[in-house]
N, C-alpha and C positions, 0 to 999 in steps of 0.2 A: 384897118391895116396897122394903125399904131399899136391897138390892142392885142393882135396878133403877135407883133414883134415883142411886145412887153410879157406875153405870157410863155415865149421861147425863152427870153432871157432868164426869167424867173426859174423856169425848170433847168437850165443849164446850171445856175448857181446852186440850187438844192441837189442836183446830181453830184457836183464837185464837193459840197460839203459833206454828203454822206460817204463818197470815196475817201476823203481825207479823214474823216472818223473812224472808218475800218482800218484805214493803215495806220493811224495812232495806236489804235487798240491792239493791233499785232504787235506793234513795236513794245507797247507798254507790258503786254502779257509776257512777251519773250525776255524782256528784262526782269520781270517779277520772278521768272522762273529761275533765270540765272541768280538773283539776289538771294532766293531760297536756298538754292544750291551751295551759295557760298556760305550761308549761316549754318547750313546742315553739316559742313565738313568742319565747323571750327571745334569739335568737339576733340576729345584725346585721339592720338594717332594720327591727327593731320594739323596743318599749320593754322593758327589762330587768326582771324582777322585783324587787320591793322586799325588800332584806335582812331587814327586821322584819317579812315577812308581810303588808304592807298595814295594819298597826295604826295606824301615826301618822296625824296630821291631814294631811300633806303629800302623801299619795297616796290616792286617784288624782292623776294629774298635771292641769294645766289643760287646759281643753276643746281649744286649739289643737293639742296633741300627739295627733294622730289614731293610735288604737290599731289602726286595720285594717291587713291584709296588704299594701295598697298604698301605705301613708305610711311614708316614710324619714326620720326625725328625724336631723339633723346630730349631735346630741348621742350618738346611738347609734354614731357611727362616728369618735368620737374628739374631736369638737370640744370646745373649753373655755369659750369665750365671755366671757372675761374682758377683752377689748379689747387684750390684749398678747400673749397666745400665738398663733402662726400656725395658723389653722384651714383653711388651703388645703387640705391633704390631706385632711381630713375632710369637706369640702365636695365634693371630687373623688370620694372613695368613696362618699358618699351618691348623688351623681348617677349614677354607674356602676350602682348598684343599681337605681335609680329608672328608668334609661333601658332596662331589660330588661322593664318591666312597662307594659302599655297602662294609661292614664288613672291613672298613679300620682302621688303628692303628695311632693314634697321640702318638709320642714318647716323652716324656720328660726324656732325658737320665740321668744317675747317675753321680755323682761327680760334679754336676753343681749346683748353687742356681740361680734360676731366679726371678729376680725383676718383679712382675707382678700386674698392678692395677686393678680396678674393670673391671671384663670381663664377657661377655654373650656368651656361646657356645649355640647357638639357631637353633632350627628347626624352622617351621615344614617341611621345604622341603630338609632337609638332607637326606641321604640314611640312612637305618637302620643297626643296629649292629655295631656301632663304638666303638672302644676301646680306651679310654684315658690311655696310658701306663705310669705311674708315677712312675720313677725311682730315679729322682733327687729330690730336694727341691724347692718349690715355696715359695715365702716370700711375705708378703703384705707391701706395701709403709707405712711409718709412718709420711709422711707429711701431714699436714692438708687440704692443698690445693686440693690434689688428691681426697679428698672424698666430695668436695662442702661444701657450707655453713652449711648445716644442718646435712651432712652425708648421708650414704646411707644403705639400708636394707640387701645388701648382697656383698659378695666380688667376689665370684666365683660362676657363675649359670649355670647350663645345663637346657634348657627348651624345651618342646614339642617335644620331640625325641622318637624314637621307637627303642629300644634296645641299651641302652647306658651302657658302663661298664667303671669304673674308678679302675684300679687294679694296683698292684706293690709293691715295697717296698719304696716308696718314702714318702715325708713329705709335708704336706700343713702347713705352719707356718704362723698364723693371727698376730703374733707379738702384741697380744692384751694388753701387759703391757703398751703401750703408752696410751691406753684408760682407764685402770682400775684406774690408779693413786695409792696412797697409798702404803701399804707395799708389795704388790705384784709386783709392778712397781720397787720400790727399791730392791727388793730381785734379780729380773732378771737382771736389767740393771744398778743398783749400782747408779741410779739418779732419780730425780723426773722429769717429764714432764715439759718443759719450757714453752711450747704452749699447751693449752688445744685442745684436740680433738673434733670433732662435736659431739652433743648431741645423735644423733642416731647411734648406734654402729652396724656394719655389721656382719651377719652370714658369716663364712669362706666359708662353701660350701652347696649350694642348689640346688634340683632338682624339677622343677615345671612342672606339666602337661604332664609327661611321661609314657612311657609303657614300662615294662621289664627293670627294673634299677638294676644295681649289683655295690656294692662298696666293694671291698676286698683287704686285705693286706696292706692297707696304713696307716699312721699315721697323725691326724689332731691335731695340738697342738695350744695353746696359742690364740684361737679365741677372737676377741674383744667381741663377744656375744656367741649364740648357735655355736656350731661346725659342725653340719650337719643337714640338713634340708629337710624333703620330704613333698611336698605340692602337693596334687591332682594328686598323682601318683598311678599307679596299677602294681602290680608284682613287689616288692621289694626285694631284697636280699642284706644284709649286713652281711659280714663274715671275721673274723679274722683282724679286724681293733683295732687301738689304738687311744684314745683320751685323750689328756694330757692337764691339765691347774691348777693352783693353787686351793686349796680348797677355798681361799677367793676372787675369782675372780668372780664378780656378774655377774648372768644371763648367765653363759656359760655352758648351757645344752649339755650334749653329742650328743644325736639324739631328735630331736623335729619332731614329726609325726603329719600331718594334713590333714584331707580330704583324705586320702591314705588307700587303702585296699589291702589285700593279702601280708602282709608284714612279712618277716622273719629276725630276727637279731640274730646271732649266733656266738660262740668262739670269743668274744671281749672283751676288757678292756677298762673301762671308769672311769678317775679320773679327776673331774672337780669341778666348783664352785655351781653348781645348780643340777637339776635333771640328773641322767646318762641317763634315756631314759624318755621322755615326750611324753605322747599319748593325743592327743587333739581331738577336735570335728571332726565328720565325718570320723573317722577311724573303719574299721572292719576286722576281720581274721587277728589279728596281734599275732605273735607267737615269743616269746624270750626265748632263752634258751644258757646255758653255757657262762654267762656274769659274770665278775667280776666287781663292781662297788664300788667306793670310793678312795678320799673323794668325797663328793658332797651331793645331797639330797635324794639319793636312786631312786626307779623307781616308776613313778606317772601316774596315769590317770587324766588329768586336768592341772590347773583349768578350770572348764566348767561352761558355763551360764553366763559369765560376761555380764554387762550391759543389764541384761534381755534377753538374745539371747537363741536361742534353741540349745542344743547340743546332739548329738547321738554317742555313742560308743557301739560296740557290739563284742562278741567273741574274748577275750583277753586272751592269756595263756602266763604266766611267770613261767619258769621251770628251775630247776637246776641252781640257781644264788647264787653267793657269794656277800654279801654287808657288808663292813667294814668301821668303823669309819664314818658313815654318820649321818645327821640330822633325816633322816626318812629311813624306810625300804621298804616297799611297800605302797603305799597311793594312795587314792581316793580322790580329792578335787574339790568342786562345790562351786560356788558363790550362795548368796540369790537372787532369783527374776528370776533365769533361768528356762528353760523348757527342754524336751527332757527326754533322758533316758542313764542310762548305764546297759547294760544286758550281762550276760554270762562271767563272768571273773573268771579265776583259777590263783591262786598264789600256785605254788607247789614246793617243796623241794627246800626251800631258808634259807640259812644259813647266820647269821647275828652276826657280831662281834662288840661289843661296839657301837650299834647303840642307838641314843637317843630314838626314837620312833619307833619300828620294823613294827607294823601294825596300820594303820590310816586310818579311814573314816572321812572326815570333810565337812559337807554340809554348814559349815558357813565360808568357807575359805575367808580371808581378808588379803591383802598384804599392807595395810596401818593401820593407827592407829584406824580409826573408819568406819564401814560400815553400811548403811541404813538396819534396820531389815525390811524383806520382806517374805511374807508366801510362794510364789511360789518357786519351787526348781526342779532341775534335779532328775529325778526318778532313784534310784538304786535297782536293782533286779537280784539275782542269782550271789551272790559273794562269793566264796570258797576260805578258806585258808586251807592247808593242809601240813604238815610237815614242819612247820617253825620253826627252831631251832636256839639257839645261846643265846647271852647275850645283854643288853640292859643298858643304863646309867641312864634313867628318868622313863619311863613307858612303860609296855610291849604292851598294846593295848589300842586304843582311838577310840570310835565309837561316833561320833557327829552328828546324823542324823535330819532331818528337822521334825519339829512338825507336819507339815500338809502333807508333802511326805515323810513318814518314809522309813528308809532301810528294804527291804524285801529279804526273802532268804539268809541270811549270814549263811554259815556254817564255823565252826571251827573244825577242825580233826588233832589230833595229834600236838599240840602246845606245844613246850617246851622252853621257855624263862625264862631266870635266871639274876637277877641284878649283876652287877659287883661288888657292895659293899652292901652287905645286910642291912646295918643301915642307908644308905642314900637315899634309893628310895622307890617311891611309888610301891608297888608290883602289886595292883589289876589293873584289866582291868575297864575303864568305859565304859558305855554306855548309849545312849539317843536317845529313840525311834528305836532301832535297833532290829529287828525281825530275829530269826533263830535258829539254834541248835548247840550244842557243843557236838561233837562225840569224842569217844576214851578218852584217858587220855589228859587232858590239864594242863600245867604248866606255868603260875599260874592257878586255876581253873577257868571256866568262868561261872559265875552265872548273869550276868546282861542281858544277851540276853532275850528278850520276846518271848514266844512261841506262845502265841495268835495271830492270824492274824488280822490287823485292816482293816477298809474300804479300797478298792484299787481304788476308784472312781478317785482321782486325779493321782494315780499311773498309772493305765490302760490307762487314757487319755494321759499322757506324753510318754507313750510306744508306744501307736499307732501313735502318732506325728511323730514318727521317721520311 
């Protein structure tokens, strides 16, 4: 009996040891696979393993440093991020890797300042739907030699891409004070530039020839010239961005649109030294809403038709906008001698505060002392202003239209504009060859629009040319 019990006990112990060994093997095998996977991901394009085995509190890294195989952190490509070391080549290398992977993310991590020279993130052979995740700060160089003898047209460029997104809470700082000179430079840096920068000033961020473009969340500040430009792009969304530069920084437009269609700009703030948004030739189906503008020159269509060129703009809506302490509110400006047309424009629900000229059409635009008088002009037809309210400092409305190609179909509906100081301002709107109607109650009363329709010969030919 004792022998039988002993055999049963030995069998039970052996069974338990076999079971325990199998379980240990499974755990060890699983850990081994995970360890191999970690080592495999430590190459370029992913995060390196920590030298301390991950025991210190500084690891794992912050959430913005995506550890997936599709994320490419610039730090892993040699970027230093101290604001002094040139990180241009590291950004180029990270882009080269991200470009090969569909739906990849190039990560610019927070709490770093990356000095990056003129750079192009270019297709057309990149995979689609790349995200440029900007959480840190990118700063422009201020050494003249970096920009060449005459300067460059852009600093950071994305070109010929399908589905490109620039997003995050980061900053693109053009350090434009080195280019502006004068009071703005002294205000920001405390000194004047000792070495003059090149005459051609770069745009901070430009998108060219791209499809499905999104810019969201970021701040672009102190660009030497225009802050954000879209040229020959289709399907553009700009949302929740901030553009910042001093009010006296010359030619620092917030957004410049050219030859682009299907554009949405929303929920964004612009404070700059020129137009908050500038809509140029070749643009159609543009919708701007919920925008704060000021200081600056307001929201403009044009200037169009410079040097006797043809300009075509159509289907533009500007709605729910606040414009404060600017030179103009909503403006259309064209040069004499141009051709083409501007059609189907709506300015609606615009609040203005201490704006010099809230509503402007100027078909005699000239940015120098004198310009040659010419009879040809870009035709304007179907321009509607509704619910424009607030205060002005010089004149409420100014319509200066071409003698030979007058403005047609101007509609004013519920305009309420009041001077800041009653005694020192010209109250009445002025019109020259502007045809249209005034609806509802307008303050001040609009009596200068002409009701009869002129011959549409030149107007129709210009419209048909687009």
